[in-house]
N, C-alpha and C positions, 0 to 999 in steps of 0.2 A: 247491495251489490249492483242492483239495477241502475242506481244513480251513477256509479263509477263507470259502468258500461256506457251510459248515456253521455257522460262527460268525455270519455275517451272517443266515442263516436263523434261527438261534437268537435273535439280537437282535430280529429282526422278530417272532418268535413271542412273546417276552417283552413287547415293546411292545404287541402286540395283546392279550395276556393282561392287562396293566395297564389298557388301555382298556376291556376287557370287565368287569374288576372294578370300575372307576370307574362304568361304566354300571349294573352290578348294584347298587352301593351307592346310586346315585341312585334307582333303581327301588324299592329297599327303603325308602328314606327317604320317597318319595312315597306308597308303600303305607301306611307308618306314619301319615302325615298324613291319608290318606283314612280309615283305621280310627278315628283320633281324631275326625275330623269326624263320622263315623257315630255313634260313641259319644256325642258331644256332642249331636247331634240327638235321639238316643233319650232322653238324660237330660232334655232340655228337654221332650220329649213326656210323659215320666213326671211331671215336676214340674207341667206344665199339667194333666194328668189328676188328680193328687193335689189340686191347688188347686180344681178343679171339684168333686171329691168332697167336699172339706172344706166348701166353700161350700154344697153341697146338704145335707150333714149339719147344718151350723150352722142352715140355714134350717128344717130339720125340727125340730131341738131347740128353736129359738126359737118355732116355731108351737105345739109341744106345751106349752112353758112358758106361752105366752099363754093357751092353752086352759085349762090347769090354774089359772092365776091367775084367770081368769074364773069357773071353777067354785068356787074358794075364796071369791072375792068374793061370789058369789051365795049360797053357804051362810052366810056371815057376815051378809049382809043378811036372809036368811030366819030365822036363829036367832041373834040377837045375844047373848042371855043365855047360851045354851049354849056359844057360842064363847068368851065371856069366861070362863066357868067352866073350860073346857078349857085356855085360855091360862094362867089362874091356877094350875091343877094342874100343868101342865108347868113353869111358873116355879118352883113350890115344889119339885118333884122335882129340877130342875137345881140350885137353891140348896142343897138338902140334899147332893147329890152333891159339889158344889164345897166345901161346908163340911167334909165328911168327908175330903177330900183334903188339907186343911191342918190338922193336929192342933194343938191349943192348948197 
């Protein structure tokens, strides 16, 4: 009879072990979902931060470009002949460079 009790005890222990393993697997799966959720939240925060930084950078560059355009426009208005001469010289230099790159 002692063997029967030992086998019954062993069966109960194995059944309890199975339940414990199932419970552990559920806990690990839930923990994995929690970690994925935290990673997703952090990723969204990083993307939002990058978008804000990019918008600020674009705004700064746009402001600088506007200021530069205003300065150039003012210089052109104050010195139209000099500006035309510089534009002509730059055009000639570029045309010479492009002409040399295509041998005849």
